[in-house]
N, C-alpha and C positions, 0 to 999 in steps of 0.2 A: 494352212489354217485349219486346224482340226474342228470338227463341227462339236458342239457342246452336247454332252448326253444327260441323262438324269444323274445324278448324284445320288448315290445309296443313301440311307437314310442313317446308317452308322456313321456318315462322315458328313454329317450338317453343322459344318462351321464355318467353312466359307471366307471369302474375302473380309469380310467382317467379324469373322471367328466367332460363331454364334454356337451357343450350346445351351441346355436347360439347365439352370442354377437357383439354388435358394436364393431368398432375396432377405437381406439384412437390413432392418428398419431401425435397429438400436443407434447408427451414426446419426448426429446431427448434421444437416447439409451445410452448416454454418461454419462446421469445423474443417482442419485441416487434413490432408492425407494422414500425415504423421501420426494424428490422435488413434487411427484404428491400425497401428503398426509398420505404414508403410516409411518408406525412406526415400529422399530425393538422389538420385545415383551420383549427381556431381558432389554431393557432399561426401563420397568415397572416392570418386576418382573425377576430378575438377575439369581435365580433359577430354572426356569422352566424346565421342562426336555423336552429336543430335540433329537431326532432321525432323523436327515433331510435326507431320503433315497436317494433322487435324487441327493445330494451332492455327493454320493460316488457309489457304485457299487452294495450294496445291494437292489436290485430293479427289476421290471419285466424285464427291459431290459437289465441289467447285466453290465450297465455301467454308468459311470457320466452323467448325463444329460445336455444337452446344455442349457446355462443361470445361471446354477447353480455354481457358481465358490468360493461360501462358505456354509456353514451350517447353515444359518440364517432364522430365520421367520419372514416375513414382513406381516402385516395386517392394512388394514385402521384403523387409531386411534380409532374409537367409536368400532370397531371390538375388536382390542386387549383390550381395556378396558374391554369391556364386559367378553371377556376370563380371564383376571385376575380375575374378580368377580367369576366366575364360579371356578377357582382353590383356592381362597379363601374360599370358602364356601366347598369344598371338602375338604380341609386341617384339618377343624374342624372334620372331621370324618375319621383322617387318610389316605386318599386317595390323589392323584394328576392326575393330566394330563399329558400325553405322547405323545409329537407332532413328527407326520412324513412329514406333507407338510403344507405349507401357500400358499402365492401369490407365482404364477407358470409363469413365462415368455412365451410369445407367441410362442418363438424360442424352448422351451421345448416340447409343445405341438406337434412343427412340428416334433420332434425328435421322439417323440411317434410313430407319423405317419410312418415315414420311416420304424421304427423297424417293427410295426405293418404288413405293405407291404411287408418285406423280409421274405419271407416265408420258406426259407432256415434255418434260424437261430430260432432253436427251443430249446436253451441252457437252458432256464428257464422254459419250459414248465411243467414239474415235480413239480415244486415248486408253480406256480402262473396261470395254466388253464390246468392242467391234463386232465380233460373231454372234453376240448371243442378243436377244430380243430383252429390253427391261423389264418385261413382264414376269420373264424366267427367274429374274435374281432372289427373288424370296420364293420359297424359305431355302433353297438350295444353295446361295451364296450372301444373303443377309437373311437374319432370324432377330428374334426379339430379344435374346440373351447372348451374353459374350463373355467368353472366359476372360478378357480383358480386365473384366470388372473384378475379377478376384484378387487383380495385382500380383497375380503370380506368371503372366503371360505378357510376350512382348513381340514386337515385330522388329526385323535389323537385317542388315546385308553385310558384307564384308568389304574393306578397304586394303589395297597394297599400296603401299608407302616405298618412299626412297630410303635408302640404306641409312641414311642419317636422320629419316623420320622427318624432314622437310617438307614434303610434300606426298598427300596420300589421294588415290583415285579408286572410285568404287569399281569392282570388279564386275565383268559384264555374265549376267546370271540368267539371260536370254529373254526374260519379260521384266517389264517394270513392276515395282511394288503395286501390291492391290489389283493385279491384273485379272480380270474375269476369265479364264480360259483354261483348258487342260494342259496347255504349254506350262503354266504355272506349277503344276504338280512337281513336286521336288525331284522325282526319277522320270520325270517325262522324257520320251525317246523322241521328240520331236526339235531338242535343243542340240547343240553342238556338243562335242567330246570335252571341248575347254569350259563350255558354260555348264556342264554335268559337272567338270570336276570343281570347278567353283562352289557350286551347290553341296558337294559332297564335303568339301574343305570347312565351309561355313558347320554344317552337320555335324562334323567330326570334332569341331572343338567345342560345340554347344553341349554335344553327348559326353564328354570328358568331365563335365561338371554337372553331369545329371537331367540336363535339359532334355526336350523329347520334343521331335517336329512332329507338326501336322503336317502329313504327307501329301495334301493337295494344295499346300502353299508354301515355297520353299522358304519363306522369310519368317514364318510364325512358329515360336517356340516356346513351350511352358514347362516349369518347374514345381510339381506339387510339394507343397510344404507339408510335413507330416503332421505336424502339431498344429497346424492354422485351420480354425473354422473355415468350414466350406461356404462360403457366402461371397455377395456381390455388393458392390458399395455405388453410391452416387455423389460421392463427396466433387465439389467441382475442384480443377485443378487451376491455382490463381498464384499471380505474380508474390503476392506478400507471404505466400507460403513458405 
């Protein structure tokens, strides 16, 4: 296990993908994500594989995260359409995407911050930050603003399927999702050759449609939308949406 070093300030995005964003106050919190130009990915591709970790307890906090009232993936329409093109290209090779997180309300980021500052809660240390003291998570790994709140960013992995598409399994990426450790860096030298190849296969497929990988997290991709306002949102994700 590598020791954790100080992450350079220019890369302070980390496991909950933090960055400094202008805040949008225009949207009514009672509105649906669709009211600000987001689309549910399953309205474009009904069978895309989702595992929305923050809508349940299988995540680094160990609890359902505020704002995630349903396990749904919302993205700006242009981002969602690009993601569908990635999925279609992969299916030709018996591969598929498996999505962990998409649009993230600002209230969810605030929940992460409360958890990170509660140094007595160490319940998920072994699974998510075994080599790191929890006090070091802020601000290098968890910060007060997230690119996910723009709805142009998502976390995902790659599945390999049987020739007939009947059975798909996650490819081994070398670390779990949301693992606070240098081994999760996309080009980490500490993972095996095959794990490295899997990360690069995901990156190649995403880059072909314009997505950019955050190099400290193999699972994290963003697609800036040229005509979209740079802002963040706090609309909750609800089943009735």
